[in-house]
N, C-alpha and C positions, 0 to 999 in steps of 0.2 A: 441549364446546368452551370453552376459557378465554376470559376477557374480552379478552385481547390477541389471541388468534386470531380472535375475532369482529371486532375492529377491523381486522385485516389482511384478512379476508374482505370487509369493507365497502370497504376501499381499492381492492380489485381492480376495482371498478366505475368507478374514476376513470380518466381518460385517462393520467395519470401516477400510478402506484400508490404515493403517499407522502403524508406529512403536510405541511401548510402550514408548520408550525414544527418545527425540529429543531436539532441541533448543527452547523448548516451554516456557522458562522463559522470561518474559517481560523485557524490559530495562527501563521502568518507570511505576510504579504503583501509586506513589504519584501524586497529582494534577489531578486525573481522576474523572469522575462523580461517579463511583462506590464507591470511598472512601469518597465522599462528603456527609456529613449528616447535612450540614448547612441549615439554614432557607431559604436563598435566592439564593442558587445554586452557590456559589462562590468557585468552586472546586480548583482553583489554590492556593487561599489563605487559604482555610480550611485545606488543607494537603500539606504544602510546602516542598520543598527539605530539608530545614534545620531541619525538624522533622523526615525525613524518616529513619534515622539511629537509632532512639530510640522509634519510634511509630509503633506498629504492624499493618499490613494491614489486611483487612477482606475479600477481594475479589481476591487476587492473590499475587504474589511475584515478585521481580525484582532483577537483578544482572548484572554483567559484563561477557559476553561470556558464559552464564550459560546454564544448561540443567535441565529438570525435566521429570517426568513420565507424561503419558497422562492426568491424573487428578491432576497433580501438588501436589501430596501428599508429595513427597520428592524432594528437589531442591539441586543443586550444582552450585556454581560459585566461582570466585576468588576475594579475597580482598587483597589490597596492601597498603603499607605505605612507603613513601620515606624518613622517619625520620624528615620531616619538616611540613607536612600538619596537620591542626587542627583536622581532622577526618580521619578515614580509608577510602580508596577509595573502597567502596563496590558497588557503583552504579554511573551511568553517570550523570554529572551535566549539567544543562541547565536553561534557564530563563522561568519563568511563564509568563502568558499573559501580566501582567502589569509591568514587571520588565525591559522592554527595549523598544527601538524604534521599534523593530520588534521581539516581544516576542515569546514564545512557540518554543524555539529553543535550541537544544543541543549544548554545547560548549566543545566538546571533539573530539579527533581524534581516530577513530576506524574503522576497515575494515573487511568485510566478505570475507575471502580469499578463502575458498573452502567449498563444502558441497555436499553430495549425497542425493537423495530423501529419502533413508532409514536411512540416517544419520550414516551410518557405517564409514564414514570419514567426519570430520568437522574441520575447521581451522578458528581461529578468532585472529585478531591482534589489540592490544590496545597500544597506545603510551602514556606512563606515564612520565610526567615531573619530573626531579630530584630536581628542585627548588620548593618552596612552590606553590601549585596550586593557580592561581589568581582568586579565587572566588569573592572577593569583588571588585577587579579591573574591572572584566567583568560586574558585576552588575552596578557599579557606572558609568562606561563609556557609557554603553548602555542606562542607564536612562538619561544621560546628552545629548545624541545625539537626534536630531529631526528626524522626518520621512523622511526628504529629504536627510539624511545622511545614509551611509551604516551601516549595523550591525558591531559591534565590535566583531570580532571573536578571537578564542584562538590563532591563528597564529599571529594576530595583537599585542598580548601582548609581543612578543619577547621571550616567555618562551621556545620555541623550537629552537631558534637561536643557532648556534654552535653545534647542535645535542646533547644538554644536556638533554637527556631523555633515558628511557628504552623502548625497544620493548618487549612487553609481548605477546607471542604467545601461545594461548591455543588450543591444538589439542586433538580431541577425535577420538578413533578408537575402534570399537566394535569387540569383539570376536564373540558374538552372540547378540541377541536382548536384553538380560539382563546382559551382561557382557561387561563393557565399560572401556577401558584403557584411561588414561588421562595424557597428557604431558604438563607441564607449562615451557616454555623456556623464560628466562629473559636475554635479551642481552643489554649490556651497549653501547649505541651509542656514548657516550662522550669519550673524550681522557683521562680523569682522572677517577680513581676508584670512586665508589659511593655505598652507602648502600641502601638496600631495605629489607623490611619485607613482607613475603608472607603468606597469610592465605587461603588455599583452604578450602572452607566452605560448610558444609553439614547441611541442616536444613529441618524441617517439616513446611509446610504451616499451619499457625494458623487459619484455617478455622472454621467458626461457626459450621459446621456439625460435627466437631470432638467431640463436646460436646455430641453427640448422640452415640459415640463409647463406648463400654463397657470397653475398655482399651485405655488409652492415648498413642499416639505414643511416642516412646522414642528412643534416641540414647545412647548406653551404651558402655563402654570399653570392647573390646573383648580380646585384648592383647596390648602390648606397641606400636604396629604399625598397629592397626586395631580397628574399631568400628563396632558395630552391630546396624542397624536401623530397628526397628520393627514397623510395622503398620498393624492394624487389616485388612484393605482392600487390601493394596498394597502387604503385605507379608514382608519377611525379606530380607534386603540387608546388604552388608558388604562394608565398605570403607577401603581399604588397602592403606598404604602410607609408604614412606621411613622415617627413623628416624628423628623426628623433634627436635627443641629446647624444645618445650613444647606442651602440648595438652590442649585446653580449651573447657569447656562445659558451656552452659547457656541455657536460655529459650527464645523462640521467642515470647516474651510478652512485652507489652508497659511499658516503664519507667514512671510510674504514677507520680513520683515526678516532672519530667520535664514537663509533659503534664498538670497535674491537681493540682500539689502541694501536692499530697497525698504521704506520705512516702512509699517506696517499702517494701514489706514484706521480700524480700531477695535481695542481690546484683545481682542476676542472671536474668537480664533483657536483652532486645534485643541489647542494646548498650554496654554490659559488655566488649566485646572485645576492643572497642574503649578506654574505661577507663583504661583497663589493659595495652594495648600496648602503648598508647600515654601518659597517666597520671599516669601509674604504680599503679592504684587503684585496690584493691580486687584481686591482683595477686595470693596470697596464697589461697584464697577461690576458685578461678577458677582452680588452680592446683589440689586442693583436690577433687573437684566435679568430679564424674565419670559417670554422665548421664545428659541428658537434651534433648531439642528439637532443639538445635543448637550446632554445633561442628566445631572446626577447629584445625588442627595441625599448629604449628607456625615455620616458617623457616626464619632465619636471614642470609643475605649474604652481603658481600662487594665484588663487582664485578669490576675487573680491566677494564680500558678503552678498548673497542673493544672486550671484552670477554663476555661469556655467561654462564649461569647456568641452568640446567634442573631439574625439580621435576617430579616424576612419581607417579601416584595414580591409583587405580583400584576400580571401583564401580560395584559390581556384586551381584547376588542372590546366589552365590556359596560360601560355607564354605570351605576355602582352608588352607592347611598347609604352602604352599609356593606360595604366590600370585605373586611373581616376579621371576618365574623360568628362567633359563638361556635362553637368546635370546628373552625375552619378548618384547624388543624394536622393534623387527622385525614386529610386528603387524602394526606399523605406516607406514613404507614404503610399506608394502603389501597392506594395504587399500588405500594408496595414488595411487599405481599402478592400483588398481581396479577403482578408480575414473578417472584416465587418460583413461583407457580402455573404460569406460562408455561414457565419453564425446567424445572420438575419434569416437565412433560409431554413435553419434547423431549430431555432429557438421558438418557443410559443410567441404568437403575435400580440397577445393581449396581456402581457405581464408588465409590471412596473419597471422603471429603469433600475431600481434597487435590486429586484429579483434578477433582472437581466445581468447586472454586474456580478452578483453572487454566482449565478450559473456559469457565466463565461470564465470567471476566475477558477471555479471548480474544474471546468474542462481544461483550462490552461495547466492546472496542477497535475491532472492525470497524464497529460501529454509530456510535461517536463519530467514525470517520474519514470520514463523509459530509461533503462540503464543497461550498458554492456555488462554481462555477467559471465565470468570465466572461472571454472572450477573443475579440475580433473582429480577426483578423490584418490585414485590409485597412484597417480604421479605425486600428488601432494603427500601421501603417506610414506612413499618410498624414496623421496629425495630430500636433500638438505637445502636450506636457504642460504648457506654459506656462513651462517652464524651459529646455528645449533645443529649438531649431527643428528642423523636418523636415530631414533631411540625407541625402545620397546613400549614406553608409555604412550607414545603417539601411534605406533603401529597397532596397538591393541586398544586405543582410546576412541575418541569421538569419530563417529561415522565410518569406522573401519569395515563395517559390513556393507558399505555402499560403494565398493570398488568399481562397479559398473557405471557409476554416475560420472558422465563427462559432458559438462555444460559449457557452451560458448555461444551465447545468443543475446539479443536485445530483449529484455523482459521488463514488464511493469513492476516496479518496486513499491512496497508499502510506503516507504519514506526513504529518500536517497541519502539521508544522513543517519537517522536513527535505525532504520531497517534497510540497509543497502544490500539486501539479499531477498530473493523471492520466498514467499510462503504459499503453499498450495491453496489454502483456503482463502487467504487474502486475494490472491490472483483471480479467483473466481468472481469475487465482488468487483475487482477493478475492471473486469471485462464488460460489465453492464453499462456504466457510463461511456466506456470506450466504444461500445457498439453503436451508440448514438452518433458518434463522430466518424468512426472508421470500423465498420463491422468486419471487414476483411482481416484487419489486424487483431480484433477481439477473438475471432474464430481461430486464428493462427496461434494465439497465446494459449487458449484452452486445449488445443490439439498438441501443442508443444509439450506441455507438462505431462501428457500421456505417452510421449514417445519413449522408445526403449532405452535411450540414454538418460532418461529421468525416472520413469516408473521402474520399480524393482521387478525382477523376473517373476516374483510371486504375486505381483499385482498391487503392492503398496506404493502409494505416491509419496515423494519426498516432502516432509513437512517444512523444514527450514534448516539452514546450514548449522545452527547450533545443535540440532538433534534431528537428523533426517528421519529417524525411526519413530519420532513422536506421532501422535494421532490427532489429526484435525477433522472437523466435521466434514462428511462427504457431501459437499455442496456443488461438485462439478456438474452433475446432471442437471440440477436446478439452474445453475448459471448458463449451461448450454441452451436450455429451453428459453431462458430469458433473452439471451443474445439472438437466438433464432427468431423469436417473436418480435423483437425490436426491429431487426432487419426486415422481416416480412411486413411489418406495419409501415416501414419507410419506403420499401421498394415494391410491395405488392406480391412479391415472390419469396417463398421460403426455400432455404438452401437444404434440401433433403440430403444431398451428398455429405454435407457437413454433419448432419445428425447421424447418418449411417457410420461415418468414420469414427465419431466420438463414442457412439453407442457400443461398438465392438470393444473399444478399450475400457469403457466403463463396466462392461460385463465382467472383465477380468478383475477390476478393482472391487466390484460388488462381491465377487466370489471370495476375494481376500478377506473382506469384512466378515462374511459369513463363517469362513473357516478359522479365522484368527481371533475374532472379538466376541464370539458367542461361546464362552467357555463351557456352559452347561448344555448347549444345544437346545435351549428353550426359547430362543428368539429374544432374549434379554441381553443387551449389549453392554460391554464394559471397556475400560482402558483409555488412558489418555485424557488430556484436559478438554478435548473436543471443542476447542475454541473458547472455553469459559474458564481460563486459568484464574486462580485466586478467588473463585466464587464458592468453593467448598471449605470444609473445616480442615482438610489436609490436601496435600499435593497429589492430585489424581494421576499425574504423569509418572510417578514412581510407585513402587510396590505398596499396596495398602497395608496399614499396620497389622502385625501378627499374620494369621492365616485367613484373614477375612477376605471376602470377595465383595466388590461393589457392583451392584446391579443398577445401571444408570437409566433414569427416566429420559434424560436427554439423549444418551447414546441410542436408546431404543427408538426414540422419536425421530432422530436424524435418519435412522435406517428405515423407518416407516416412510418418511419423506423421500428417501432415496428410491425405495421400491415404487412409490407412486410416480416419481419423476421418470423412472425408467419405463413404467407402463405408458405414461403420456407420450414419451418419445417414440416408443414402439408403435403406439396407435397412430401417431402422426405419420410415421414412415409407412405403416401398413396401408394407409389410404392410397398410396401409389405403388407399394410393393408388398404383396400379400404374404411374402415369406417371413415377414416380421410379426404376423398375427399371433403365432405361437408364443413368441417372446412376450408379447403384451399380456397374454393369459398367464404366463409363468409369473410375471411380476405382480399381477393382480392377486394371484393366490398367495404369493409370499407376503404381500401387504396385509392380507387377512390374518395370516399367522402372527405377524408382528403386532398387529392391533389387538389380537387376542391376548398375547403375552403382556402388553402394556396395561390392559384393562383388567386382567384376571390374576395377575401374579403379585398382588399386594402393593403396587406402586401408588394406587389411588387412596387418599385418606378421606373417608366419607364424613368425618367431622369437620376438617378444615376445607373440604371441597377443593383439593389440590393434589398434584402429583409430586411424589418425593422419590429420591434415591433410596435404595435398601442396602444395608450392610449385613452380609450373611456370614455365618460361621457354622460349619457342620456340627450338628448336635445341640445347637442353641437356637433360641428364637431370633428371627431376623429383626434388625433395628431400622425403623424408618428414620432417615435423617430429615427432620422436619424444618428444612430451610426453604423459605419461600423466595425462590430465585427464578431466573430465566430457565433453569433446569426444568421446572414444571411447565413453563410457558411454551417450550419447544414442542409440546404435544399438539399445539395449534398449527404447526408448520406443514404437517402432512394433510393436504386437502386437494382434491381434484374434482373436476366436473367432466363427465363423459356425455357428449352430445348425442342426440337421437340419430343423426345421420351417420355417426361413426358406428354405432351398434347395428344400424340397418345394413350398412355396407359390409361389415366384418361379421359374417354369419357364424363362423366357427367360434370367434371370441364371445359373441352373444350366447351361443348355445352352451359353451363350456362354463362361463361365469354363472349362467342361470342354473345349470346343473349343480355347480359347486355351492351356490347359495341354498338351493333346495335341500341338498344333502345335509349341509351343516345345520340348517334350521330343523329339519326332520329329526336329526339325531341330537337335538338340544345342544348344539355346539355354538360357540360365540360367533356373532356376525357383526362386523364393524358398522359404524354409522353409515347407513345408505338411505338416502332420501330421494324421492322423485317429485318433480313438479309437473304442472299441467302441460309443459312443453316436452315431457318425457326425458328431461335431462336427469342424470343420476349424480348425486353428490356423494363422494367418498371422503371420509375423514377418520382420524384416530379417535376422536372424542364425540360422543353422542350429544345431542342438542342441550340436554339439561346440564351435562358437565361443561360444555362450552360456555353456557351462561354463567355458571359458577366461577369458572376461571376468569371470564371477562369482568365479573364483579370485583375480583381482586385486582385485575390488570388496570381497571379504569378508576381505581380508588386513589385519590391524591395523597392519602395517608399510607399508601402501600406502594404500588408500582408507578402510578402516573405522576410525572413531574412536569413542570412548565415547559421543558424542552424535549419531552418524549418519555419513553418507557425506561425505568431504571433496571439495572441488571440484578439488583437485590432489593427486596421490599423494604421500604422505610419502616415497616413494622418492627424490623430487627434493630432499629435505633434504640428503642426502649425495651426490646425483648431479645437480647443476644441469645444465640443458640449454642449449646455445648454438648459434647458427648465424650464419655470416658472409655478409652480402649486400652486394655492391658495396663491399667492404672495411670494412663496418660490422658489428660483432659485436652480436648481440641475445641476451640471456640471460633465463632464468627459473629460479627456485628456489622451493621450498616455503616459504610464509609462513603459519603457522597462524593469525595474528591480524591486526592492522592492517597495511595494505599498506606495504611499504618501497619500492615503485615509485611514481613520480609520474605514471605513464602516463595515468591518468584523473583524478587530483586527488581532493580530498575524502576520503571514507572508502572509496572503491571498492576492493574486494579479492576476487578469486575465487581467489587463489593458495594455497588450503589450507583456508579455513574451511568450516564446514557451513552450507549454505543450505537453508532449509525447503522452498521451492517445488520445487527439483530433487529433494530427498529424497522429496517427496510424489509427484511423477510416477514416480520410480523404484520406490517402494513399490507404487504402483498397477499398474505394468507387471509387476513380479515376481509380484505376487499373481495377475495374469491368467495368467501362465505356470503358476503353481502350481495354479490351478483346473483347468487342462487336464491337466498331467502327473501331478498327485497324487504318490503314492509311487514312481512309475516313474522319477522324476528326483530323485536325492539329491546334495547337495553338502556339503562341509565348511564349517561356520560356527561360529567364525571359521576361516579357512584355516589348516591345520596343527594344529588343536585335536583332531582325531580325532572331533569331534561331527558326525554326519550329520543333515542336515535336508532336508525337502522344501521347495519354494519358497514355499509358504504360510507355513511356519514361519520361513523366512528373512525374509519380508515382516513377520511379527509381531516378529521380533527387531529389525529396523531401526526399526520403529515404536516399540518400547519404548525404544530408544536415543535417538530424537528426543524423546520425551516426558520422559525422565529429565533433560533439560536444565533443565526447569522445576520438577521435583519436589524436595521437601526430602529430604535424606538423613537418616541416623539422628542426626546432630548438628544438624539443623535448617538446614543450608546448602543453597542451590540453586546448581547449576553456573553459571547465568547471571550470578550476582552476584559470583563470585570473591572478590577481596580486600575487597569491600564488604559481605560477608555480616554483618559486625558490626552494620551499620545496620539490616539487615532482620531482625535478631533482637531489636531493641528492642521493648518492649511497644507493640502497636498497629500494628507494621509487618510482623508475621509472615506475613500473608497477601497482601502486596503482590507483584505479579509484573509484570515488563516483558517486552515482546515485541520483541526486537532484530532488526535487519536481517540479521545473520548471527552465527555463533558460532565461537569459537576451535577450531581443528581438533584440539587436544590436550587442552584442559581444559574446553571448553564455555562459557567466559566470553562474555557477550553483548557484541557489538561493533556499530559503525556506528550507524544511527538507533535510538534506544531505544524508539520507538513504531511500529515497522513492523508494526502490528497488521493491516495489509492482508494480505500473504501469510503472515506468521508465525502469523496466527490459524488457518492450516491445521492447527495442532496440535490444535485443537478437533475437527476432522473425524477426525484420526487416533485421538484418544481414543475417539470414538464407534465407529469401525470396529473398533478392537481389542476393544471391550467389547460389540459387538452380533453376536457369532458368529464373527468372524474371529480372535479371540485364543484 
């Protein structure tokens, strides 16, 4: 057992299986719903980036490469100044929703270089320009560009040409859970010397609950190279540091003069360090002040070209006389070696150094994506932020029906800048790569989202903070089984208690779906974007035009998958607890009814050999929306194999399902695809073999769904054949967009109209692999379609896996598809092994698009690498 695995084992004995300190600091708190107290829910404009350095947050903090304790009482991150910028670089810059042609996008270069599940070793790289940061240029150019033009990124500005920047590497190495060594290394990548000011910053979160403390948290001078941070709940910590040029204290409080025009009582406000460093204001006052809720030692360096400078600090609960005893630097290589040992133990042995680098960086990203999330909807609705009074617009506006929701936990975020809030279906995907690292934490996250302070009393799961009532695909049962099986394959023992706990909560959620999203009671499901926003001709999250009703092939397929997942879970539990046998039968029968609805209610088009949504209006003929998209492909997701030993042991399940099958066939009722092999295994799926082959013919056609980097969300067929439908004299259209969205239907970077999305590819690969395990060489298909190459479905799954992985791999010229036109930068010395994990990928060339650090679900590539190299490839 490695040192890290031992620490993980020790953490399992805790009520919450995680460390007190970690990378829990958000990378963007401004522009979030939590900080929005406006009347009409305009979060991006109510709290913009321009105010973030002088306006205190109420629901969390943010910073660059930072850490905090579990409840974010005390935070640490690094602030920088290149002697030219108008503000300190305290947080990452990006565009709000209305600031660009594809807004909601970070415009910085930073990388998650390494991390361990217990965060005993963490490494973060930030690239800081030496010229003035191009804030206005990025805003202006992006606003000028149309939706048909690409985003204007920071590399497009030329500010990183000639390597005129600093590499700022922030490394954390823990001595123990409450003793953290910090190293800040600044390397001048330019050929000429350049100046930089560094402020390692420690501060207390200015949370409303602090008002209930009998003692205000405070940071005070301990000696010339140490401060004492005392908090009534957290306890006392000390920050030890090397001799600085100066030490500054201030308060983490809003500059009321800048926000409200009300003079500040003192100069000690949130942005006091900005004024002191950049404008030389109140420097004497800051030097004299010896306590506050925000503190930073100040270091000024002029670093020669190609040279570097390191700053060391130590944050600990220990009172020490000599905080930097001889050889203290050794903690960093020691913990790095432990990280290497941990990953060597869990990564495939036979993969290339290139794949190993991709996989480890993906794991690092998912670990860095842990974030403290604090949101009490009832308190948020009924209180003021001191700027805007409580108002009826807010009281009756966004999320007002979710007053029960009271969240304060460490949660895996989709992206700590672009999506610094959890999303129920994203989180399900995040837990799969996390299970490979820390299955205890993965299980905790899946159970957490089901708890009563998250799940609505009626069983609905919160979608995401912009609209908790929106509808995401019900993938939690599928993810729970994935996590269960990953842990079982690693340890040899399956956690049946985990399955039982989550099964009970999932039954409530499944019932909500049945009661709320099957309007006609015919097992055809509707409502919400179901994870596929911007893939249809209109916004499925709002009311369908006129009095029409949309009957969704994907909604119905997701529910078929849900029913099978619940059956599989119940069967697994029933093998050790027979009281779950009846539940397995119930979900088996429900699956049959959903399969009947999908196959017999007009969703299948026998000419196109594809499933489509149906638009219905009473008294008129239903309209098939003939859009060849992932909507029709989701029908492949519901597939399961029941083993002979399960049926032999569970006699009542076998008896009941056999009777149900005989009854339905005897009465000429629909029966789903059920095939048996010579090992007496039973395959259950939504689509019969002939329809499966027809769908695969579309899927594996390079002129339709199959791209060099995986499966497209919308068929390339619609590039030359756009689809349109007229409803109430309004024409709705859709066409293939391989990259950035040209539709403003959802705003921001949202685009399912052609790009490759890793989570959908992952589910699809798992499903095809399951078909392949059953059929073997008895079912062969052309891959690619028209190539003449015959493959079994296991081989098809491997081919799709290789295509997804190749998005991240270097080619013979050293280029990665994800970087496209920016490959020149990633071929510079020192940048060759950097990888980003984008939100989605161009459907024709694989260029990375959307959020650049969506290491939540895009880290699934790490799982794909392991699957391909652990016997499936």
